[in-house]
C-alpha positions in Angstrom: 0.0 0.0 0.0 1.1 3.6 -0.5 3.6 5.2 -2.7 6.9 3.3 -2.4 9.4 6.2 -2.7 11.3 8.4 -0.2 9.3 11.2 1.4 9.8 14.7 0.0 12.1 17.0 2.0 12.9 20.7 2.3 11.6 23.2 -0.2 10.2 20.4 -2.4 8.0 19.2 0.5 6.9 22.8 1.5 6.0 23.6 -2.1 3.6 20.7 -2.2 2.0 21.8 1.1 1.9 25.4 -0.2 0.1 24.2 -3.3 -2.4 22.2 -1.3 -3.2 25.1 1.1 -3.6 27.5 -1.8 -5.9 25.1 -3.7 -8.1 24.4 -0.7 -8.4 28.1 0.1 -9.2 28.9 -3.6 -11.9 26.2 -3.7 -13.3 26.5 -0.1 -12.2 29.9 1.3 -14.0 29.3 4.6 -12.6 25.8 5.1 -10.7 24.9 8.2 -7.7 22.8 7.5 -6.6 20.4 10.2 -2.9 19.3 10.1 -2.9 15.8 11.6 0.2 13.8 12.6 2.8 15.9 10.7 6.3 15.0 11.5 7.6 17.2 14.3 10.2 18.8 12.0 7.3 20.1 9.9 4.6 20.6 12.5 5.8 23.9 14.0 7.2 25.2 10.7 3.9 24.7 8.8 1.9 26.1 11.7 4.0 29.3 11.7 4.0 29.4 7.9 0.2 29.3 7.5 -1.5 30.5 10.6 -1.9 34.1 9.5 -2.9 33.3 6.0 -5.4 30.4 6.3 -7.9 29.1 8.8 -6.0 26.1 10.0 -4.7 24.3 13.1 -2.3 21.6 14.0 -4.0 18.8 15.9 -0.9 17.7 17.8 0.2 21.1 18.8 -3.1 22.9 19.3 -5.8 20.2 19.5 -4.1 18.1 22.1 -3.0 21.2 24.0 -6.6 22.5 24.2 -7.9 19.2 25.6 -5.0 18.9 28.0 -5.4 22.5 29.3 -9.1 21.8 29.8 -8.1 18.8 31.9 -5.6 20.7 33.9 -8.0 23.6 34.6 -10.7 21.0 35.4 -8.5 19.4 37.9 -8.0 22.7 39.8 -11.8 23.2 39.8 -12.5 19.6 40.9 -10.4 20.3 44.0 -12.8 23.2 44.9 -10.2 25.8 44.0 -10.7 28.9 41.8 -9.2 28.8 38.3 -6.8 31.5 39.4 -5.1 28.9 41.5 -3.8 27.3 38.3 -0.9 29.7 38.4 0.3 28.1 41.6 0.5 24.5 40.3 3.7 22.8 39.4 3.2 20.9 36.1 5.5 18.3 34.6 5.0 17.5 30.9 6.4 14.1 29.9 7.2 14.1 26.2 8.9 16.7 24.1 7.2 15.9 20.8 4.9 18.3 19.1 1.9 17.4 21.4 3.9 17.8 24.6 5.4 21.1 23.5 2.0 22.3 22.4 0.5 21.5 25.8 3.4 23.3 27.5 3.0 26.4 25.3 -0.7 26.7 25.8 -0.5 26.1 29.6 2.1 28.7 29.9 -0.1 31.1 27.9 -2.9 30.3 30.3 -0.8 31.2 33.3 0.3 34.4 31.7 -3.4 35.4 31.0 -4.7 34.4 34.4 -2.0 36.0 36.4 -0.8 38.8 34.2 2.8 37.7 34.7 5.6 37.5 32.1 6.3 34.4 30.1 9.5 33.8 32.0 7.6 33.9 35.3 4.9 31.6 34.0 7.5 29.1 32.7 8.9 28.7 36.2 6.0 26.5 37.1 6.6 24.0 34.3 9.1 21.2 33.8 9.7 19.3 30.5 10.9 15.7 30.5 11.8 13.6 27.5 13.3 10.2 27.0 16.6 11.4 28.5 15.0 13.0 31.6 14.6 16.7 32.6 15.4 19.0 29.7 17.9 21.8 30.7 20.0 24.3 28.9 23.0 22.0 29.6 21.6 19.4 27.2 23.8 18.5 24.3 22.1 18.7 21.0 19.1 20.5 22.6 16.1 20.3 20.1 15.4 23.9 19.0 11.6 23.3 19.5 12.2 22.3 23.2 14.9 25.0 23.8 12.4 27.7 25.0 11.2 25.3 27.7 14.6 24.0 28.9 15.4 24.9 32.5 18.5 26.7 33.5 20.1 24.5 36.2 20.7 27.6 38.3 17.0 28.0 38.6 16.1 24.5 39.7 17.6 23.9 43.0 18.6 20.3 43.5 17.8 19.1 40.0 20.2 18.4 37.2 20.1 17.7 33.4 18.4 14.4 32.8 16.8 14.2 36.3 14.1 11.5 36.4 10.4 12.1 36.7 10.7 10.9 40.3 13.4 13.4 41.1 11.4 16.2 39.4 
């Protein structure tokens, strides 16, 4: 099944997606295009590339994040606390793929909006763990998509690069 040839890469790949987005928009100008299961290397790039020109969303980055944020906020409410208490929660996101990073980004935005604090202050409540443990700025070959969420070891007393979920 399928087309047995290597996947397109680089500008050749983007030109096909560009052509698709233009064609959909020309035929159905009010359509919403859902990007589903795009490889991480393309997920963030295509979202940035099209979000101001077309009505679209990336399911992994935005769809999963919306559902996860609803669950996080619901957990605060289920404890009988006001939603404003969300800003006081410590949250650990396990998984640094497009879905995990999307959850992190949206939850940080929620903290910023609820509290009125800066992005850097909001980020202090969140920890990102991948297959190698806690992601810090000391990580060799730090993925550029995860870099904005990497902790500076000076800011996380007692934790080091690669700390386990139990330690975090």
